[in-house]
C-alpha positions, 0 to 999 in steps of 0.5 A: 382118313374117312369117318367111322360112320354108324351115326357117330357125332362129327366134331372138330378137334381143338388141337389140330382142327380136324373134323371127323367122328374119330375117338376124342378126349372130351374135357368138360368143365375146363373154363379159361382155356382161351380162344381157339387157335386162329389157324384151326378156325380158318381150317374150319371156315375153309372146309368145302364139303360141310354145310353152313349150319354144321360149320357154325356148330363146329365153330361154336364148339371151338369158342366154347371154353368150358369144353375141350375136344381133342383126338386122343393122339392130339391130346397125348401130343398136347399133354393130356391133363389126366394122362388117360390118352397115353394109357388108352392108346398105349401100343396103338400110337399109330392107329386112327379112326376105326382102327383106333376105335377097335383097339379101344373097344377090344384091346386089339388094333 
């Protein structure tokens, strides 16, 4: 699936390793989450279409244990710590990218 665009920030998903600008659950102040999954780091290192500086920033995000970034569906699958991902994506479980963003913004997906 392609990026949404519109100057949205491209980030890595700590759960699946996806790199895009799709909606995420940002969990801040969550120290002690541990090191990232080596498979996720490898996925970032293997990206062909991303600049070295951007790759370095994505890997830095992965190793920042005070912040967790997950796609909403990934967070739901991992067991969202506060349950908001299940609530926000109710009725839109199969939506991703711009379709999910539209659902979140308008309640229609």
